[in-house]
C-alpha positions in Angstrom: 26.4 -1.8 -2.4 23.2 -1.3 -4.3 22.0 2.3 -4.8 18.4 2.5 -3.6 17.9 6.2 -4.3 15.3 5.6 -7.0 13.3 3.3 -4.7 13.6 5.7 -1.8 12.4 8.6 -4.0 9.4 6.6 -5.2 8.4 5.6 -1.6 8.3 9.4 -0.8 5.1 9.8 -2.8 1.8 8.2 -3.3 2.3 4.4 -3.1 -0.7 3.0 -5.0 -2.3 -0.3 -4.0 -4.3 -1.5 -7.0 -7.4 -3.6 -6.5 -7.5 -7.1 -7.9 -10.4 -7.3 -10.4 -12.2 -10.6 -10.9 -14.1 -11.8 -13.9 -17.6 -13.2 -13.9 -16.2 -16.6 -12.9 -14.3 -15.2 -10.0 -10.9 -15.4 -11.6 -8.2 -12.7 -11.7 -9.0 -10.6 -14.8 -5.6 -9.9 -16.2 -6.6 -7.4 -18.9 -8.7 -5.3 -16.5 -5.9 -5.4 -14.0 -3.4 -4.1 -16.5 -5.9 -1.3 -17.5 -6.3 -0.2 -13.9 -2.5 -0.1 -13.4 -2.1 1.8 -16.7 -4.6 4.4 -15.5 -2.5 4.9 -12.3 0.7 5.3 -14.3 -1.0 7.7 -16.8 -2.1 9.9 -13.9 1.5 10.2 -12.6 1.7 7.5 -9.9 5.3 6.3 -9.6 5.1 3.6 -7.0 2.7 0.6 -7.3 2.2 -2.3 -4.8 0.6 -5.4 -6.3 -0.5 -7.9 -3.7 -1.3 -5.3 -1.1 -4.3 -5.4 1.2 -6.5 -3.3 -1.2 -5.5 -6.1 -3.7 -7.0 -8.7 -1.3 -3.6 -10.3 -0.7 -4.8 -12.9 1.7 -7.6 -14.2 -0.6 -5.2 -14.7 -3.6 -3.6 -18.0 -4.4 0.2 -18.3 -4.9 -0.3 -18.4 -8.6 -2.5 -15.3 -8.6 0.0 -13.4 -6.5 2.8 -14.3 -8.9 0.7 -13.4 -11.9 -0.3 -10.0 -10.4 3.4 -9.1 -9.8 4.3 -10.1 -13.3 1.4 -8.2 -14.8 2.4 -5.0 -12.9 6.0 -5.1 -14.0 5.0 -5.8 -17.6 2.5 -2.9 -17.6 4.8 -0.4 -15.8 7.6 -0.9 -18.3 10.0 1.2 -16.3 7.5 4.0 -15.6 7.2 3.2 -11.9 8.9 1.4 -9.0 7.1 -1.8 -8.3 6.8 -2.9 -4.6 5.4 -6.4 -4.5 3.6 -7.5 -1.4 4.9 -10.7 0.2 4.0 -12.5 3.4 2.6 -15.6 5.2 5.4 -17.8 6.8 8.9 -16.5 6.5 9.9 -19.1 3.9 7.0 -18.3 1.7 7.6 -14.6 2.0 11.3 -15.0 1.1 10.5 -17.3 -1.8 7.9 -14.9 -3.2 10.4 -12.0 -2.8 12.8 -14.0 -5.0 10.1 -14.5 -7.6 9.3 -10.8 -7.4 13.0 -10.0 -8.1 13.0 -12.5 -11.0 9.9 -10.8 -12.5 11.7 -7.4 -12.4 10.3 -5.8 -9.3 12.3 -3.1 -7.5 11.1 -3.7 -3.9 9.0 -5.9 -1.7 6.6 -4.8 1.0 6.5 -7.4 3.8 3.0 -7.9 5.2 2.8 -8.0 9.0 3.4 -11.6 10.2 0.1 -13.3 10.8 1.2 -15.1 14.0 -0.5 -14.5 17.3 2.8 -14.4 19.2 5.3 -11.8 18.0 8.5 -11.0 19.9 10.8 -8.1 19.0 13.6 -10.5 18.1 11.3 -12.8 16.2 9.9 -9.9 14.2 13.4 -8.8 13.2 14.4 -12.4 12.3 11.3 -12.7 10.1 12.2 -9.6 8.1 15.9 -10.4 8.0 15.0 -13.8 6.3 13.2 -11.8 3.6 15.9 -9.1 3.3 18.7 -11.6 3.1 17.0 -13.5 0.3 16.9 -10.4 -2.0 19.8 -8.1 -1.1 19.4 -6.3 -4.5 15.8 -5.3 -3.7 14.5 -2.6 -1.4 12.6 -4.1 1.5 9.7 -2.3 3.3 8.2 -3.7 6.5 4.5 -3.1 6.9 3.9 -2.4 10.6 0.4 -2.6 12.1 1.6 -3.8 15.5 2.1 -1.0 18.0 4.4 -3.2 20.1 7.2 -3.1 17.5 9.8 -0.7 18.8 12.0 1.8 17.1 15.1 0.1 18.5 14.1 -3.1 16.8 13.8 -1.4 13.5 17.1 0.3 14.1 18.8 -3.0 14.6 17.2 -4.5 11.5 18.4 -1.5 9.5 22.0 -2.0 10.7 21.9 -5.7 9.7 20.1 -5.2 6.4 21.0 -2.2 4.3 18.3 -3.0 1.8 15.5 -2.4 4.4 15.0 1.1 3.1 11.5 2.1 4.1 8.7 1.5 6.6 5.0 1.4 5.9 3.7 2.5 9.3 0.0 1.7 9.9 -0.6 2.1 13.6 -3.4 4.7 14.2 -1.4 6.7 16.8 0.6 9.7 15.5 2.5 10.0 18.8 3.6 6.4 18.6 4.6 6.9 15.0 6.7 10.0 15.8 8.5 8.2 18.6 9.2 5.0 16.7 10.4 6.9 13.6 12.9 8.9 15.7 14.0 5.9 17.7 14.6 3.9 14.5 16.1 6.7 12.5 14.1 9.4 10.9 16.5 9.8 8.0 17.6 6.1 7.9 14.2 4.9 6.5 11.6 6.4 4.2 8.6 6.7 6.4 5.3 5.9 4.6 2.0 6.7 6.2 0.4 3.3 5.8 -3.1 4.4 6.8 -3.5 6.4 3.6 -5.0 9.9 3.1 -6.9 10.2 6.4 -3.7 10.0 8.4 -1.3 11.5 5.8 -1.4 15.1 7.0 -0.7 14.3 10.7 1.9 11.7 9.8 3.7 14.1 7.4 3.8 16.6 10.3 5.7 14.0 12.3 8.2 12.8 9.6 6.4 10.8 6.9 7.2 11.7 3.3 4.9 9.3 1.5 1.6 7.6 2.0 -0.2 4.5 0.6 -3.5 4.8 -1.1 -6.4 2.7 -2.3 -8.4 5.8 -3.0 -6.0 6.5 -5.9 -7.6 3.7 -7.8 -10.8 5.8 -7.9 -9.5 9.4 -8.1 -5.7 9.7 -8.8 -6.2 13.5 -8.9 -7.4 13.6 -5.3 -4.4 11.5 -4.0 -1.7 13.2 -6.0 -3.2 16.6 -5.2 -3.0 16.0 -1.5 0.7 14.9 -1.9 1.5 18.1 -3.8 0.1 20.2 -1.0 1.8 18.2 1.7 5.1 18.5 -0.1 4.6 22.3 -0.4 3.9 22.6 3.3 0.4 23.8 2.5 -1.4 22.3 5.5 -4.6 24.3 4.9 -4.7 23.0 1.4 -3.9 19.5 2.4 -6.7 19.5 4.9 -9.1 20.8 2.3 -8.2 17.7 0.3 -8.7 15.7 3.4 -12.2 17.0 4.0 -13.1 16.3 0.4 -12.2 12.6 0.6 -13.1 12.1 4.3 -16.5 10.4 3.9 -15.2 7.9 1.4 -12.2 7.0 3.5 -14.3 6.8 6.7 -16.6 4.3 5.0 -13.5 2.2 4.2 -12.3 2.4 7.8 -15.6 1.8 9.5 -16.2 -1.5 11.5 -12.5 -2.3 11.6 -12.2 -1.8 7.8 -14.8 -4.4 7.0 -15.7 -2.7 3.7 -12.2 -1.3 2.9 -11.9 -3.0 -0.5 -15.6 -3.2 -1.2 -16.0 0.6 -1.1 -13.2 1.0 -3.6 -14.5 -1.6 -6.0 -18.0 -0.2 -5.8 -16.7 3.2 -6.9 -14.7 1.5 -9.7 -17.8 -0.4 -10.8 -19.8 2.8 -11.0 -17.0 4.2 -13.2 -17.2 1.2 -15.4 -13.6 0.2 -14.6 -14.1 -3.2 -13.0 -16.6 -5.5 -11.4 -17.6 -4.9 -7.8 -16.9 -8.5 -6.8 -14.7 -9.2 -3.7 -13.7 -12.5 -2.1 -14.4 -13.7 1.4 -13.8 -12.6 4.1 -14.8 -9.3 2.4 -18.3 -9.0 1.2 -20.3 -6.8 -1.3 -21.8 -3.6 0.1 -25.4 -3.4 1.2 -27.8 -1.3 -0.9 -27.7 1.7 1.4 -23.9 1.7 1.4 -23.8 1.4 -2.3 -26.0 4.4 -2.6 -23.6 6.4 -0.3 -20.7 5.5 -2.5 -22.6 6.6 -5.6 -23.5 9.9 -4.0 -19.8 10.6 -3.3 -18.7 9.6 -6.8 -21.3 11.9 -8.2 -20.2 14.7 -5.9 -16.6 14.3 -7.1 -17.9 14.6 -10.6 -16.1 11.5 -11.7 -19.0 10.2 -13.8 
């Protein structure tokens, strides 16, 4: 049986979701992408998810998704655990999981199935298809659907030993606490999938890691919050929370309409990548750009 201890350890930290930078012709900018990943690694990030939602997964072509996974593995060079995002129909998700394995990734994060009708059994079957295709990789379901039950996860875990973590992104800490305990608090690594705003409350209920798009902009802020959470310093963690609150609330507003745009705007102000995003995202309005600039200045990043 594969030893997934290194993967589990990496998930119990800041799981960075890098943006996908585009050049002036709207193409994936490989050199800028590698520089952004290198910045995360140099800061101390040890888990990176190419093809995540902050990376505009659903706007990328299959070739771009494959390239992004390969670039991440090449840049990491063993410095981090790579968790490649996969999804769409079950066959595509399984095939892209195999390509991630062949590229040298350590895990796959399975985006929530984009089907309007999801049953408990069907959800489990979807993830089993992916897990069975890559038994040597760690598999992390990404749960945004509050209907998914802990018992369903428990059964999936029994059938698939390589399902080692859960990225839980339902904005309900009571639901999270119940699902985690019904599924197995120790069986899975529980990752707070709604990032820093939810990390303190989810850690109090059993999470040991959190995802982050903010880490692209300020690795120090994200890693500092993790350090305080690990130390049980709730007051300190909430001080970190208050510092990043306005930025993260901008990303979450209007059903996360500007989630990626806010991050890319900040990166553009830092001279790290262009602010361009692809539909259905859109560039920020002038007033919202000014608000991001004020936050970046307040953080003394420029």
